[in-house]
Residue, then its C-alpha position, 0 to 999 in steps of 0.5 A: m500499500k502507498k500513501f498519498y496526500i492530496s492538496s493544491k500545490k499552487d494555492i496561496s491562501g491560508i489553507g494552501k500555506y497550511s498544506q505546504d507546511f503540513y506535508q513538509f513537516i509531517l506527512k513527507e517523513k511518513g512516506f506520503i506522496h504529494i499529489d496536486s488536486a489540480e490534476h485531472l480526476s481520472t489521473i488521480l484515480t488511476t494513480i491511487a488504488s482503493e486500498d492506499h492511504i489517502h489524506i485530503e486537505l479540505g476547505v468548504f470552497h475547495k470544489k475539486e478536493i470535495e469532488i475527489l473525496f466523494t468520488m473516492l468514498k462512492a468507489n469504496y476507497r477504504n483508507v481516506a482521511v481528511t483535515l477539515h478546515d471549515a468544520p463542521f461543513i463537508k459539502h456534497p459537490y453539486y452539479e454546476f450549470k451555466n444557466p444561473g437559474l438551474n445552478r440555483i436549483s442545483k445548489f438548493i438541492d445540495k443544501y437540502a441534502n446536506s441539511f437532512g443527512g444526505p452525505n452521512p453515509f459517505v462521510r461515515k466511510i471516512k477513516a479519520i476526520y481531523v479538525l483544527s479546534k477542540q470545539s469542532i469535535e462534538t459538532v462534527k460528530q453530532k452532525y454526521q453521526v460519526e465517532q472518528v473525529y480528532y483534534l489536530p492543532y494548527i501547525i506552525n513552522v517555528s522557523e518562521l517565528e519572528k521575534k522582531e520588536i517593532n515599537n511603532k503605533n501602527f496596525v495591520y489587518a491581515g485577514a478575509m474582508n468582513s463587515s466588522i472591519d468597519y469597527s476596526l477602522l473607526l477605532h483607529q480613527q479615534l486612536m489617531a487623536r492620541f497617536p497622530d502618526s499611527r498608520y493602519y495597513i489593510m491587506t487585501s487580495s485582488t478579488e477583494k479590491k473589486n468588492p463594493f464593500f471594500e470600495s466604500l471603506r476606501e472612500k470613508y477612511t483615508q487618513n493614515v490608512y493604506y490599502v495594500n494588495c498583497v499577492s506574495e509571501k514577500e509582500l505579506h512579510e514586508t507589510l506585516n513588518q510595518a506594524t506592531f499591532a494586529l487589529l482583527f475583528f470578526k462577525k459574531t456568526d464566524y465559526f472557524p473559516s478564515v479566523r484561524e489562518s488570520v490569527f496565526n499569520n499575525l501571531k507568528k510574525g510577532k504582532i500584538l493582537f487586538t480582537n473581539k471575543i467570539r466562539a471561533l477565537m476562544e481556543l486561540v487567544e488567552n486574554g492578556k497572554n497572547g492577545f487582547f479581547l476588546s468589548g466592542e464599545l468604542k470609548s472603552d476600547v480606545e481607553t484599553m488600547t491606549k493603556i496597552i500601547n503605552n505599556q512597553p514592559l507588557l508588550c515585551s512580556i506578551r511577545d514572550d508568552m506568545f512565542n512560547y505558546l506557539r512552540l509548545y502547542h503548534s510545533a510539528d512535534e506536537i502534531r506528529k503525536r496526533i496523526k493516526d497511522 
């Protein structure tokens, strides 16, 4: 029996970066062969036998990986494991039509099937489902009536940890666009009355630049706000190095999609994190240890942030605790213990 790892080799998203590290530091030494999910489905199925061991990196919007997974499950591949990034969602691949009306009907049928347990018989065939939060374990078990669900800490390449002390009053937003970013920009606007030279870097993708919501932000917030289109690791690195603090707010409805990657990208670059307390962040942020939770009340949050920004000893202590936390709980050594052979 051979071992295969299926994920995109060209994806530059948070999941794409995760999959590169996961393969390089965990699966490669276990003898897995990395197959690009962009390969033609027939080529993948010809290469991999039904008794081989397979691990698939799965996001809710990864249509190709979802198609590969369900094709294998329907063909009775027996040793399939997945890392589920957007738990608890394992979507059936719905048939896409060029006609918008037919496509909406197809999506509705897919959603209906998922709501009433349509995919459960196939999901039960997955040998191991790894989730990146402890909270997701019971949620996935209940939704699909399965037991083979395991917690897998988010992997950090410890060589990328940068304990570079940048002591300016600048902020960065490095995450997916959501409506809560409006509040973070308003916060920064208020803080400029105390820190006039403070800059706020909003990192975006090319697709977000065309978003009407993003355009409205550009028109509304202009003073000391820089909208940066980062398309490479180098650009991401250079922009993050312009700021001491990360200011990341998320919608109350956010579960784990995008939240996890956004937070870890900032923590491993040594950013002091300000965020809001939602369910998706409770496992990742310990208030006063590796970041700070804000209340969502403007006057109170401005006062809290001002005290923290002016407290250099506290900021140094936070950075130390933050890197110790990442090395202890998110290193390759910790993840290896949790992979089922």
